[in-house]
Each structure stands twice: as C-alpha cells, then as structure tokens.
C-alpha positions, 0 to 999 in steps of 0.5 A: 486543511490538513497538514503533513502530520495529520495526513501522515497519520491518516495514511498510516492508519489506512495502510494498517487497516487495508493490510490487515484486511487483505491478510485476513481474507488472503485465502478468499482473495486467492480463491478465484480469478476475479478475486485475485484481480481484486487483490491486485487492486487492493495492493495498488491502494496499499501503494497509494497510501504508503507513498502518501505516508512516506512522502509526508514523512520525508516532508515532515523531516525536511528531507527532499522527496524523490524517486526513492519514496516511489521505489520503497512504496512499490516494494512494500506493495509488491511484498504485500501483494505476493503474500496473497497470490503471485498473480496479484503482483502483476495485476496492480 
C-alpha cells in the first residue's frame, strides 16, 4: 500500500511528464479540432494528478484538505490548457 509521501511523489512526476509532453506537442494539439479536444482531455489529467499532489501534500503537512485544493488544481490545469489553445479550456 502506498502512503501519502510516495503517492505525492508519483503524482508530481506524472504531472511534470504530462505537462512537458503537452507543451512539446502544443502546436500539434492546436492543429485540428479533434486534437484540440485531446488537449482538453490531457488538461483534465493534469487536474487529476495536481489535485492528488496537493491533497497528499496537505495531508503530509497535517493541514485540512478542502475546496482550496480543488480551486488551486483547477487554476493550474486551466493555465496549462490555455497555453495549448483557448478551446482546450472549455473542453475539459
């Protein structure tokens, strides 16, 4: 069973890999409608792993998790989606 520390590490590593790949293929993802929707899906994965990271970080620090983690994770995912294409924000 994984603890909050290892889960936090894995989610951070996944976040950096997904964000790096999304930024590397930014031009390709913005080239067609279908790939723009795929960019929005990738941004939703960024939301998921960043929410996992923030929640585990708060749990490891002994802080109470709440809606602040959700809002912060959503803001990070929206900013990442906006770097690909403005429609990616609405598709996730």
